N, CA, C and O atoms as a Tripos MOL2 file, in Angstrom:
@<TRIPOS>MOLECULE
protein
  180   179    45     0     0
PROTEIN
NO_CHARGES

@<TRIPOS>ATOM
      1 N          82.3580   94.4030  115.8450 N.3       1 UNK1
      2 CA         82.8610   93.1100  116.2680 C.3       1 UNK1
      3 C          83.6270   92.4080  115.0390 C.2       1 UNK1
      4 O          83.2940   92.5830  113.8670 O.2       1 UNK1
      5 N          84.6110   91.6570  115.4190 N.am      2 UNK2
      6 CA         85.3860   90.8890  114.3910 C.3       2 UNK2
      7 C          84.4220   89.8160  114.0090 C.2       2 UNK2
      8 O          83.4800   89.4950  114.7340 O.2       2 UNK2
      9 N          84.6710   89.2870  112.8910 N.am      3 UNK3
     10 CA         83.9910   87.9640  112.4560 C.3       3 UNK3
     11 C          84.6030   86.8770  113.3360 C.2       3 UNK3
     12 O          85.7870   86.8950  113.6720 O.2       3 UNK3
     13 N          83.7050   85.9000  113.7020 N.am      4 UNK4
     14 CA         84.2730   84.6130  114.4580 C.3       4 UNK4
     15 C          84.8740   83.5510  113.5850 C.2       4 UNK4
     16 O          84.4090   83.1350  112.5240 O.2       4 UNK4
     17 N          86.1070   83.1300  114.2610 N.am      5 UNK5
     18 CA         86.4630   81.8730  113.4420 C.3       5 UNK5
     19 C          86.4320   80.7290  114.3050 C.2       5 UNK5
     20 O          86.1190   80.8140  115.4920 O.2       5 UNK5
     21 N          86.7670   79.6050  113.7030 N.am      6 UNK6
     22 CA         86.5980   78.2940  114.4180 C.3       6 UNK6
     23 C          87.4020   78.3280  115.6960 C.2       6 UNK6
     24 O          86.9090   77.8230  116.7050 O.2       6 UNK6
     25 N          88.4350   78.8040  115.7300 N.am      7 UNK7
     26 CA         89.3480   79.0830  117.0570 C.3       7 UNK7
     27 C          88.5700   79.7980  118.1220 C.2       7 UNK7
     28 O          88.9030   79.5400  119.2780 O.2       7 UNK7
     29 N          87.6400   80.6080  117.9450 N.am      8 UNK8
     30 CA         86.8220   81.5140  118.8640 C.3       8 UNK8
     31 C          85.6890   80.6710  119.4850 C.2       8 UNK8
     32 O          85.0990   81.0810  120.4840 O.2       8 UNK8
     33 N          85.3900   79.5250  118.9140 N.am      9 UNK9
     34 CA         83.9820   78.8550  119.4940 C.3       9 UNK9
     35 C          84.4030   77.4210  120.0390 C.2       9 UNK9
     36 O          85.2280   76.6720  119.5140 O.2       9 UNK9
     37 N          83.6780   77.1930  121.1840 N.am     10 UNK10
     38 CA         83.9100   75.8420  121.7990 C.3      10 UNK10
     39 C          82.4840   75.4280  122.0860 C.2      10 UNK10
     40 O          81.7220   76.1690  122.7060 O.2      10 UNK10
     41 N          82.1140   74.1860  121.6120 N.am     11 UNK11
     42 CA         80.9760   73.5760  121.8390 C.3      11 UNK11
     43 C          81.1310   72.1020  122.5870 C.2      11 UNK11
     44 O          82.1080   71.3760  122.4050 O.2      11 UNK11
     45 N          80.1300   71.8050  123.3690 N.am     12 UNK12
     46 CA         80.4150   70.6120  124.1420 C.3      12 UNK12
     47 C          78.9650   69.9590  124.7230 C.2      12 UNK12
     48 O          77.8340   70.3860  124.4930 O.2      12 UNK12
     49 N          79.2880   68.9720  125.4200 N.am     13 UNK13
     50 CA         78.1780   68.1540  125.9650 C.3      13 UNK13
     51 C          78.5920   67.9990  127.5200 C.2      13 UNK13
     52 O          79.7180   67.6180  127.8430 O.2      13 UNK13
     53 N          77.6120   68.3190  128.4310 N.am     14 UNK14
     54 CA         77.7770   68.1230  129.8680 C.3      14 UNK14
     55 C          77.8770   66.7110  130.0270 C.2      14 UNK14
     56 O          77.1960   65.9720  129.3170 O.2      14 UNK14
     57 N          78.8340   66.1580  131.0820 N.am     15 UNK15
     58 CA         78.8700   64.8640  131.4650 C.3      15 UNK15
     59 C          77.5930   64.4680  131.9910 C.2      15 UNK15
     60 O          76.9740   65.3150  132.6350 O.2      15 UNK15
     61 N          77.1070   63.3660  131.8350 N.am     16 UNK16
     62 CA         75.8620   62.9680  132.3650 C.3      16 UNK16
     63 C          74.6240   63.2160  131.6560 C.2      16 UNK16
     64 O          73.6150   62.6910  132.1270 O.2      16 UNK16
     65 N          74.5240   63.8630  130.6940 N.am     17 UNK17
     66 CA         73.5670   64.4280  129.8920 C.3      17 UNK17
     67 C          72.7600   63.2670  129.1080 C.2      17 UNK17
     68 O          71.5570   63.3220  128.8540 O.2      17 UNK17
     69 N          73.5930   62.2490  128.7840 N.am     18 UNK18
     70 CA         72.9600   61.1770  128.1040 C.3      18 UNK18
     71 C          72.1770   60.2620  129.0420 C.2      18 UNK18
     72 O          71.3900   59.4100  128.6300 O.2      18 UNK18
     73 N          72.4890   60.5300  130.5580 N.am     19 UNK19
     74 CA         71.7820   59.7040  131.5480 C.3      19 UNK19
     75 C          70.5230   60.2280  131.8590 C.2      19 UNK19
     76 O          69.7710   59.5960  132.6010 O.2      19 UNK19
     77 N          70.1480   61.4940  131.2980 N.am     20 UNK20
     78 CA         68.8260   62.1290  131.7320 C.3      20 UNK20
     79 C          67.6330   61.2810  131.1190 C.2      20 UNK20
     80 O          67.8400   60.5700  130.1350 O.2      20 UNK20
     81 N          66.5700   61.3510  131.6220 N.am     21 UNK21
     82 CA         65.3880   60.8820  131.0380 C.3      21 UNK21
     83 C          65.0960   61.4820  129.5950 C.2      21 UNK21
     84 O          65.2570   62.6850  129.3890 O.2      21 UNK21
     85 N          64.6530   60.5950  128.5790 N.am     22 UNK22
     86 CA         64.4030   61.1330  127.2230 C.3      22 UNK22
     87 C          65.4670   61.4510  126.2260 C.2      22 UNK22
     88 O          65.2140   61.8670  125.0950 O.2      22 UNK22
     89 N          66.7510   61.2260  126.7220 N.am     23 UNK23
     90 CA         67.9090   61.5300  126.0310 C.3      23 UNK23
     91 C          68.2980   60.3930  125.2540 C.2      23 UNK23
     92 O          68.4100   59.3760  125.9380 O.2      23 UNK23
     93 N          68.5580   60.2400  123.9280 N.am     24 UNK24
     94 CA         69.0680   59.1670  123.3600 C.3      24 UNK24
     95 C          70.2860   58.7310  123.9160 C.2      24 UNK24
     96 O          71.0420   59.5930  124.3650 O.2      24 UNK24
     97 N          70.6840   57.2610  123.9780 N.am     25 UNK25
     98 CA         72.1290   56.7640  124.4100 C.3      25 UNK25
     99 C          73.1280   57.5130  123.7180 C.2      25 UNK25
    100 O          74.0660   57.9960  124.3530 O.2      25 UNK25
    101 N          73.0330   57.6490  122.5680 N.am     26 UNK26
    102 CA         74.1750   58.1270  121.6290 C.3      26 UNK26
    103 C          74.1120   59.4690  121.1960 C.2      26 UNK26
    104 O          74.7480   59.8180  120.2020 O.2      26 UNK26
    105 N          73.3480   60.3300  121.8950 N.am     27 UNK27
    106 CA         73.2150   61.8170  121.5400 C.3      27 UNK27
    107 C          74.4110   62.5750  121.3580 C.2      27 UNK27
    108 O          75.2380   62.5240  122.2680 O.2      27 UNK27
    109 N          74.6390   63.2190  120.4220 N.am     28 UNK28
    110 CA         75.6440   64.1010  120.2960 C.3      28 UNK28
    111 C          75.3620   65.8320  120.1990 C.2      28 UNK28
    112 O          76.0510   66.6750  119.6250 O.2      28 UNK28
    113 N          74.0530   66.0140  121.0020 N.am     29 UNK29
    114 CA         73.4890   67.3030  120.7400 C.3      29 UNK29
    115 C          74.4030   68.1200  122.0050 C.2      29 UNK29
    116 O          74.6600   67.6740  123.1230 O.2      29 UNK29
    117 N          74.7310   69.2470  121.5140 N.am     30 UNK30
    118 CA         75.2960   70.1420  122.2940 C.3      30 UNK30
    119 C          74.6560   70.7140  123.6430 C.2      30 UNK30
    120 O          73.4800   71.0720  123.5710 O.2      30 UNK30
    121 N          75.1850   70.8080  124.6190 N.am     31 UNK31
    122 CA         74.5280   71.3120  125.8920 C.3      31 UNK31
    123 C          74.9510   72.6520  126.2590 C.2      31 UNK31
    124 O          74.2860   73.3810  126.9950 O.2      31 UNK31
    125 N          76.2440   73.0170  125.6560 N.am     32 UNK32
    126 CA         76.8460   74.2890  126.0320 C.3      32 UNK32
    127 C          77.7100   74.7840  124.9200 C.2      32 UNK32
    128 O          78.0960   74.0150  124.0390 O.2      32 UNK32
    129 N          78.0300   76.0780  124.9390 N.am     33 UNK33
    130 CA         78.8780   76.7050  124.0970 C.3      33 UNK33
    131 C          79.6100   77.9650  124.6950 C.2      33 UNK33
    132 O          79.0330   78.6610  125.5300 O.2      33 UNK33
    133 N          80.8160   78.2380  124.2880 N.am     34 UNK34
    134 CA         81.4930   79.3970  124.7130 C.3      34 UNK34
    135 C          82.0440   80.0240  123.4430 C.2      34 UNK34
    136 O          82.3590   79.4300  122.4120 O.2      34 UNK34
    137 N          82.1120   81.4450  123.7180 N.am     35 UNK35
    138 CA         82.5720   82.1360  122.4820 C.3      35 UNK35
    139 C          83.5420   83.2750  122.8940 C.2      35 UNK35
    140 O          83.3610   83.9020  123.9380 O.2      35 UNK35
    141 N          84.5090   83.5150  122.1070 N.am     36 UNK36
    142 CA         85.4430   84.6300  122.2470 C.3      36 UNK36
    143 C          85.0280   85.6530  121.3280 C.2      36 UNK36
    144 O          84.9120   85.3650  120.1370 O.2      36 UNK36
    145 N          84.7690   86.9310  121.7840 N.am     37 UNK37
    146 CA         84.4220   88.0880  120.8710 C.3      37 UNK37
    147 C          85.5550   89.0590  120.9930 C.2      37 UNK37
    148 O          86.2020   89.1680  122.0340 O.2      37 UNK37
    149 N          85.7750   89.7320  119.9600 N.am     38 UNK38
    150 CA         86.6180   90.7870  119.9220 C.3      38 UNK38
    151 C          85.9650   92.0830  119.2700 C.2      38 UNK38
    152 O          85.6490   92.0980  118.0810 O.2      38 UNK38
    153 N          85.7990   93.0610  120.0320 N.am     39 UNK39
    154 CA         85.0860   94.3450  119.8040 C.3      39 UNK39
    155 C          85.9650   95.3830  119.7620 C.2      39 UNK39
    156 O          86.4410   95.8860  120.7800 O.2      39 UNK39
    157 N          86.2360   95.7710  118.5490 N.am     40 UNK40
    158 CA         87.1170   96.9730  117.9730 C.3      40 UNK40
    159 C          86.3350   98.3400  118.5770 C.2      40 UNK40
    160 O          85.3320   98.7280  117.9780 O.2      40 UNK40
    161 N          86.7100   98.9160  119.5260 N.am     41 UNK41
    162 CA         85.8980  100.0990  119.9430 C.3      41 UNK41
    163 C          86.8410  101.3410  119.8790 C.2      41 UNK41
    164 O          86.6170  102.3180  120.5930 O.2      41 UNK41
    165 N          87.8740  101.2970  119.0380 N.am     42 UNK42
    166 CA         88.6090  102.4770  118.6150 C.3      42 UNK42
    167 C          88.1650  103.2720  117.3490 C.2      42 UNK42
    168 O          88.6950  104.2770  116.8760 O.2      42 UNK42
    169 N          87.0960  102.6050  116.9170 N.am     43 UNK43
    170 CA         86.6790  103.2040  115.5140 C.3      43 UNK43
    171 C          86.0430  104.5530  115.8120 C.2      43 UNK43
    172 O          85.1780  104.7210  116.6730 O.2      43 UNK43
    173 N          86.5600  105.5280  115.0030 N.am     44 UNK44
    174 CA         86.2150  107.0170  114.9720 C.3      44 UNK44
    175 C          85.2260  106.8460  113.6130 C.2      44 UNK44
    176 O          85.6450  106.4330  112.5310 O.2      44 UNK44
    177 N          83.8390  107.2430  113.8820 N.am     45 UNK45
    178 CA         83.3380  107.4960  112.6530 C.3      45 UNK45
    179 C          82.0220  108.1710  112.8590 C.2      45 UNK45
    180 O          81.3450  108.5140  111.8900 O.2      45 UNK45
@<TRIPOS>BOND
     1     1     2 1
     2     2     3 1
     3     3     4 2
     4     3     5 am
     5     5     6 1
     6     6     7 1
     7     7     8 2
     8     7     9 am
     9     9    10 1
    10    10    11 1
    11    11    12 2
    12    11    13 am
    13    13    14 1
    14    14    15 1
    15    15    16 2
    16    15    17 am
    17    17    18 1
    18    18    19 1
    19    19    20 2
    20    19    21 am
    21    21    22 1
    22    22    23 1
    23    23    24 2
    24    23    25 am
    25    25    26 1
    26    26    27 1
    27    27    28 2
    28    27    29 am
    29    29    30 1
    30    30    31 1
    31    31    32 2
    32    31    33 am
    33    33    34 1
    34    34    35 1
    35    35    36 2
    36    35    37 am
    37    37    38 1
    38    38    39 1
    39    39    40 2
    40    39    41 am
    41    41    42 1
    42    42    43 1
    43    43    44 2
    44    43    45 am
    45    45    46 1
    46    46    47 1
    47    47    48 2
    48    47    49 am
    49    49    50 1
    50    50    51 1
    51    51    52 2
    52    51    53 am
    53    53    54 1
    54    54    55 1
    55    55    56 2
    56    55    57 am
    57    57    58 1
    58    58    59 1
    59    59    60 2
    60    59    61 am
    61    61    62 1
    62    62    63 1
    63    63    64 2
    64    63    65 am
    65    65    66 1
    66    66    67 1
    67    67    68 2
    68    67    69 am
    69    69    70 1
    70    70    71 1
    71    71    72 2
    72    71    73 am
    73    73    74 1
    74    74    75 1
    75    75    76 2
    76    75    77 am
    77    77    78 1
    78    78    79 1
    79    79    80 2
    80    79    81 am
    81    81    82 1
    82    82    83 1
    83    83    84 2
    84    83    85 am
    85    85    86 1
    86    86    87 1
    87    87    88 2
    88    87    89 am
    89    89    90 1
    90    90    91 1
    91    91    92 2
    92    91    93 am
    93    93    94 1
    94    94    95 1
    95    95    96 2
    96    95    97 am
    97    97    98 1
    98    98    99 1
    99    99   100 2
   100    99   101 am
   101   101   102 1
   102   102   103 1
   103   103   104 2
   104   103   105 am
   105   105   106 1
   106   106   107 1
   107   107   108 2
   108   107   109 am
   109   109   110 1
   110   110   111 1
   111   111   112 2
   112   111   113 am
   113   113   114 1
   114   114   115 1
   115   115   116 2
   116   115   117 am
   117   117   118 1
   118   118   119 1
   119   119   120 2
   120   119   121 am
   121   121   122 1
   122   122   123 1
   123   123   124 2
   124   123   125 am
   125   125   126 1
   126   126   127 1
   127   127   128 2
   128   127   129 am
   129   129   130 1
   130   130   131 1
   131   131   132 2
   132   131   133 am
   133   133   134 1
   134   134   135 1
   135   135   136 2
   136   135   137 am
   137   137   138 1
   138   138   139 1
   139   139   140 2
   140   139   141 am
   141   141   142 1
   142   142   143 1
   143   143   144 2
   144   143   145 am
   145   145   146 1
   146   146   147 1
   147   147   148 2
   148   147   149 am
   149   149   150 1
   150   150   151 1
   151   151   152 2
   152   151   153 am
   153   153   154 1
   154   154   155 1
   155   155   156 2
   156   155   157 am
   157   157   158 1
   158   158   159 1
   159   159   160 2
   160   159   161 am
   161   161   162 1
   162   162   163 1
   163   163   164 2
   164   163   165 am
   165   165   166 1
   166   166   167 1
   167   167   168 2
   168   167   169 am
   169   169   170 1
   170   170   171 1
   171   171   172 2
   172   171   173 am
   173   173   174 1
   174   174   175 1
   175   175   176 2
   176   175   177 am
   177   177   178 1
   178   178   179 1
   179   179   180 2
@<TRIPOS>SUBSTRUCTURE
     1 UNK1         2 RESIDUE 1 A UNK
     2 UNK2         6 RESIDUE 1 A UNK
     3 UNK3        10 RESIDUE 1 A UNK
     4 UNK4        14 RESIDUE 1 A UNK
     5 UNK5        18 RESIDUE 1 A UNK
     6 UNK6        22 RESIDUE 1 A UNK
     7 UNK7        26 RESIDUE 1 A UNK
     8 UNK8        30 RESIDUE 1 A UNK
     9 UNK9        34 RESIDUE 1 A UNK
    10 UNK10       38 RESIDUE 1 A UNK
    11 UNK11       42 RESIDUE 1 A UNK
    12 UNK12       46 RESIDUE 1 A UNK
    13 UNK13       50 RESIDUE 1 A UNK
    14 UNK14       54 RESIDUE 1 A UNK
    15 UNK15       58 RESIDUE 1 A UNK
    16 UNK16       62 RESIDUE 1 A UNK
    17 UNK17       66 RESIDUE 1 A UNK
    18 UNK18       70 RESIDUE 1 A UNK
    19 UNK19       74 RESIDUE 1 A UNK
    20 UNK20       78 RESIDUE 1 A UNK
    21 UNK21       82 RESIDUE 1 A UNK
    22 UNK22       86 RESIDUE 1 A UNK
    23 UNK23       90 RESIDUE 1 A UNK
    24 UNK24       94 RESIDUE 1 A UNK
    25 UNK25       98 RESIDUE 1 A UNK
    26 UNK26      102 RESIDUE 1 A UNK
    27 UNK27      106 RESIDUE 1 A UNK
    28 UNK28      110 RESIDUE 1 A UNK
    29 UNK29      114 RESIDUE 1 A UNK
    30 UNK30      118 RESIDUE 1 A UNK
    31 UNK31      122 RESIDUE 1 A UNK
    32 UNK32      126 RESIDUE 1 A UNK
    33 UNK33      130 RESIDUE 1 A UNK
    34 UNK34      134 RESIDUE 1 A UNK
    35 UNK35      138 RESIDUE 1 A UNK
    36 UNK36      142 RESIDUE 1 A UNK
    37 UNK37      146 RESIDUE 1 A UNK
    38 UNK38      150 RESIDUE 1 A UNK
    39 UNK39      154 RESIDUE 1 A UNK
    40 UNK40      158 RESIDUE 1 A UNK
    41 UNK41      162 RESIDUE 1 A UNK
    42 UNK42      166 RESIDUE 1 A UNK
    43 UNK43      170 RESIDUE 1 A UNK
    44 UNK44      174 RESIDUE 1 A UNK
    45 UNK45      178 RESIDUE 1 A UNK
């Protein structure tokens, strides 16, 4: 697997998360992420 770069990662917060009970009004906690992975499978070793 190739190392991750900043361009391979997306983090965010679902709309409405701050409206949930117990969540701080200005919370910046991420509630999801997405990764792009590159797996080099042609390696012969």
